[in-house]
C-alpha positions as CSV (number, residue, x, y, z in Angstrom):
1,X,1.7,-1.7,22.8
2,X,2.1,-3.9,25.6
3,X,4.2,-6.2,23.5
4,X,6.6,-3.4,22.5
5,X,10.0,-3.1,24.0
6,X,9.9,0.6,23.4
7,X,7.5,2.9,21.9
8,X,8.0,6.9,21.1
9,X,5.4,9.3,19.9
10,X,6.7,12.6,18.7
11,X,4.7,15.6,17.4
12,X,6.0,19.1,16.4
13,X,4.3,22.1,15.4
14,X,5.0,25.8,14.4
15,X,4.7,28.2,17.2
16,X,5.1,32.1,16.5
17,X,8.6,32.2,15.3
18,X,9.9,28.7,16.2
19,X,8.8,25.1,16.0
20,X,8.2,23.3,19.4
21,X,7.7,19.6,20.3
22,X,4.1,19.8,21.0
23,X,3.9,16.3,22.2
24,X,6.5,13.9,23.4
25,X,5.3,10.4,24.7
26,X,7.7,7.3,25.6
27,X,7.1,3.9,27.0
28,X,9.5,1.1,27.8
29,X,13.3,1.0,26.8
30,X,13.1,3.9,24.3
31,X,13.4,7.6,25.4
32,X,13.5,11.2,24.1
33,X,15.7,13.9,25.9
34,X,13.9,17.1,26.2
35,X,14.3,19.5,23.1
36,X,17.1,21.7,23.0
37,X,18.1,24.5,20.3
38,X,21.4,24.4,18.9
39,X,21.4,27.7,16.9
40,X,19.1,30.5,16.6
41,X,16.8,29.1,13.7
42,X,14.3,28.1,16.1
43,X,14.5,24.4,15.1
44,X,14.4,22.0,18.1
45,X,16.7,18.9,18.2
46,X,15.5,15.6,19.7
47,X,17.8,12.7,20.8
48,X,16.2,9.3,20.8
49,X,17.8,7.0,23.5
50,X,17.8,3.3,23.9
51,X,17.9,2.7,27.6
52,X,19.1,-1.1,27.4
53,X,22.5,-0.2,25.5
54,X,21.6,-2.2,22.6
55,X,19.1,-4.6,21.0
56,X,18.6,-8.2,21.6
57,X,16.6,-11.0,20.0
58,X,12.9,-10.4,20.2
59,X,13.0,-6.8,20.8
60,X,10.3,-4.6,19.1
61,X,10.5,-1.0,19.0
62,X,8.2,1.6,17.3
63,X,8.1,5.3,16.9
64,X,5.3,7.6,15.3
65,X,6.8,11.0,14.3
66,X,4.3,14.0,13.0
67,X,5.1,17.4,11.8
68,X,2.3,19.9,11.2
69,X,2.5,22.6,8.6
70,X,5.6,24.8,8.6
71,X,7.2,22.7,11.7
72,X,10.7,21.8,11.8
73,X,12.4,19.3,13.6
74,X,16.3,17.8,13.8
75,X,15.9,14.1,15.0
76,X,19.0,11.9,16.0
77,X,19.9,9.3,18.5
78,X,22.2,9.8,21.3
79,X,24.6,6.7,20.2
80,X,25.0,3.9,17.9
81,X,22.1,1.4,17.4
82,X,23.8,-1.8,18.5
83,X,22.2,-5.2,17.5
84,X,23.2,-8.2,19.6
85,X,22.9,-12.0,19.0
86,X,19.4,-12.3,17.9
87,X,19.0,-15.5,15.5
88,X,15.9,-16.9,15.4
89,X,14.0,-14.0,17.0
90,X,14.9,-10.7,15.0
91,X,15.0,-7.3,16.4
92,X,12.3,-5.3,14.7
93,X,12.3,-1.5,14.5
94,X,9.1,0.2,12.9
95,X,9.1,4.1,12.3
96,X,5.9,5.8,10.9
97,X,6.5,9.6,9.8
98,X,3.9,12.1,8.5
99,X,5.2,15.3,7.1
100,X,2.6,18.2,6.6
101,X,2.9,20.9,3.8
102,X,5.9,23.1,4.4
103,X,7.4,21.0,7.1
104,X,11.1,20.0,7.4
105,X,12.5,16.9,9.0
106,X,16.2,16.2,9.2
107,X,16.4,12.8,10.5
108,X,20.1,11.7,10.9
109,X,20.6,8.7,13.2
110,X,23.8,7.3,14.4
111,X,25.2,4.1,12.8
112,X,23.5,0.7,13.2
113,X,26.2,-1.9,14.4
114,X,25.3,-5.6,13.8
115,X,27.5,-7.9,15.8
116,X,27.7,-11.7,15.5
117,X,24.6,-13.5,14.8
118,X,22.5,-10.2,14.6
119,X,19.2,-10.1,12.8
120,X,17.5,-6.9,12.4
121,X,14.7,-5.7,10.5
122,X,13.8,-2.2,10.2
123,X,10.6,-0.7,8.4
124,X,10.1,3.1,7.9
125,X,7.0,4.4,6.1
126,X,7.0,8.3,5.3
127,X,4.1,10.2,4.1
128,X,4.7,13.6,2.8
129,X,2.4,16.5,1.6
130,X,3.9,18.5,-1.3
131,X,6.1,21.0,-0.1
132,X,7.6,19.4,2.6
133,X,11.3,18.5,3.0
134,X,13.0,15.3,4.2
135,X,16.6,14.4,4.9
136,X,16.8,10.7,6.0
137,X,20.0,8.7,6.4
138,X,21.0,5.3,7.2
139,X,24.6,3.8,8.1
140,X,25.5,0.1,8.5
141,X,28.6,-1.0,10.4
142,X,29.9,-4.5,10.7
143,X,30.3,-5.2,14.5
144,X,33.2,-7.3,16.5
145,X,33.1,-11.1,16.4
146,X,35.5,-13.0,18.4
147,X,37.4,-14.5,15.3
148,X,38.1,-10.7,14.2
149,X,36.0,-11.2,11.1
150,X,33.6,-8.4,10.0
151,X,30.6,-10.3,8.5
152,X,29.3,-12.4,11.5
153,X,25.9,-10.9,11.4
154,X,22.9,-13.1,10.2
155,X,20.7,-10.7,8.4
156,X,20.2,-7.2,7.9
157,X,17.0,-5.9,6.3
158,X,15.9,-1.9,5.8
159,X,12.9,-1.3,4.2
160,X,11.8,2.3,3.5
161,X,8.6,3.5,1.6
162,X,8.0,7.3,0.9
163,X,4.7,8.4,-0.1
164,X,4.2,12.0,-1.6
165,X,0.4,13.2,-1.4
166,X,-0.4,9.4,-1.1
167,X,1.5,8.2,-4.1
168,X,4.5,5.8,-3.7
169,X,7.5,7.6,-4.8
170,X,10.5,5.6,-3.2
171,X,10.7,2.1,-2.3
172,X,14.0,1.2,-1.1
173,X,14.8,-2.5,0.1
174,X,18.2,-3.1,1.6
175,X,19.0,-6.9,2.4
176,X,22.4,-8.1,3.7
177,X,22.9,-11.9,4.7
178,X,26.4,-12.8,4.7
179,X,25.7,-16.5,4.9
180,X,23.7,-16.7,2.0
181,X,25.1,-14.0,-0.3
182,X,28.6,-13.2,-1.9
183,X,28.3,-9.8,0.2
184,X,31.2,-8.3,-1.2
185,X,30.2,-9.1,-4.8
186,X,28.8,-6.9,-7.4
187,X,25.6,-5.3,-6.4
188,X,26.2,-5.5,-2.8
189,X,29.2,-4.3,-0.8
190,X,31.6,-4.8,-3.7
191,X,34.6,-5.1,-1.4
192,X,33.8,-2.5,1.1
193,X,32.6,-3.0,4.8
194,X,30.3,-0.1,5.5
195,X,27.3,1.1,3.9
196,X,25.3,4.5,3.9
197,X,22.3,5.7,2.3
198,X,20.7,9.3,2.0
199,X,17.5,10.1,0.8
200,X,16.6,13.8,0.2
201,X,13.1,15.1,-1.1
202,X,12.7,18.8,-1.4
203,X,11.5,21.2,-3.8
204,X,14.8,22.7,-4.0
205,X,16.5,19.4,-5.3
206,X,17.0,20.9,-8.9
207,X,19.5,19.4,-11.3
208,X,21.6,22.4,-11.0
209,X,21.9,21.8,-7.1
210,X,22.8,18.1,-7.9
211,X,25.5,18.9,-10.3
212,X,27.0,21.5,-7.7
213,X,26.8,18.7,-4.9
214,X,28.5,16.1,-7.1
215,X,31.3,18.4,-7.7
216,X,31.6,19.0,-3.8
217,X,31.7,15.5,-2.7
218,X,34.7,14.7,-4.9
219,X,33.4,11.2,-6.0
220,X,36.9,10.4,-7.1
221,X,37.9,9.3,-3.5
222,X,39.5,5.9,-3.6
223,X,38.5,5.0,0.1
224,X,34.8,6.0,-0.7
225,X,32.5,5.0,-3.7
226,X,29.6,7.2,-4.0
227,X,26.3,7.1,-6.0
228,X,24.1,10.1,-6.5
229,X,20.7,9.6,-8.6
230,X,18.0,11.9,-9.1
231,X,14.4,10.8,-8.2
232,X,11.3,10.9,-10.4
233,X,10.2,13.8,-7.9
234,X,12.2,16.8,-6.7
235,X,14.8,14.7,-4.8
236,X,17.8,12.3,-4.9
237,X,19.7,9.4,-3.2
238,X,23.2,9.3,-2.2
239,X,24.6,5.8,-1.7
240,X,28.0,5.3,0.0
241,X,30.5,2.5,0.3
242,X,33.6,2.8,2.7
243,X,35.7,1.1,5.2
244,X,34.7,3.0,8.1
245,X,31.9,4.7,9.9
246,X,33.7,8.1,10.0
247,X,34.4,8.2,6.2
248,X,30.5,7.9,5.6
249,X,29.6,10.4,8.4
250,X,32.0,12.8,6.5
251,X,30.0,12.5,3.3
252,X,26.8,13.0,5.2
253,X,28.0,16.0,7.0
254,X,29.1,17.6,3.7
255,X,25.8,17.0,2.2
256,X,24.0,18.0,5.0
257,X,25.9,21.1,5.5
258,X,25.4,22.4,1.8
259,X,21.5,21.6,2.1
260,X,21.1,23.6,5.2
261,X,23.2,26.5,3.6
262,X,21.6,26.8,0.1
263,X,18.1,25.6,0.9
264,X,17.4,27.3,4.2
265,X,20.2,29.8,4.6
266,X,21.1,28.1,8.1
267,X,24.6,27.4,9.4
268,X,26.1,23.8,9.9
269,X,24.8,22.0,12.8
270,X,26.8,20.1,15.5
271,X,24.8,17.6,17.4
272,X,27.5,17.8,20.2
273,X,27.4,14.1,21.0
274,X,31.1,13.8,21.6
């Protein structure tokens, strides 16, 4: 691990009537705040913190997250993931997640902001047992450039693999390269500037629930384009194109709120960052 800029290991397990962070280990420029409980459900919340204020070329981060049977965890970041000039030496972030039977992980990090000449490669591998529940989001925001344009980053690659009982069930690969692609063309951002993705896997993701979610999200909004698709297993993906970070966050919050209320009879959560 000596070559890593930052490393995290997080483990959560069920203890009596609540979940606890049974192990938190950090090294280098990546830290985790002590767990806090934002409501009475017994679910701990952890905030991942990048000490450098942003990522630069050649930085490499790795996290290992493991939930035992029936454990629950809310995981987020303390602020946006800022990618600065890194052409030639990409910033690399790798996350390995394991969810045992009956566990629940709600992983909702802040947005990734790609500034001029940013090159970022993210790889996330999630292994789940049947009966586990996953809520996982990504949000990409174009950063500031001296000439005022929004697509001056070099490359963004986000690769996500999800295995259920050792079978690959989701393979998602987002690649945005403004210099080599018509980034606002069909099949990419289609005239929008911001991109969001939510992947949800859980036995409660029935067709009836998706119909209700579809109606509640008001997909006819002109400022936001949404795509909601069922997976081959119980679960769905939600894709969002918009012109602002806040518009995507609002959709994420609406979806997250409905899942917490209808699947777990829990109140909406506030991460209290601002």
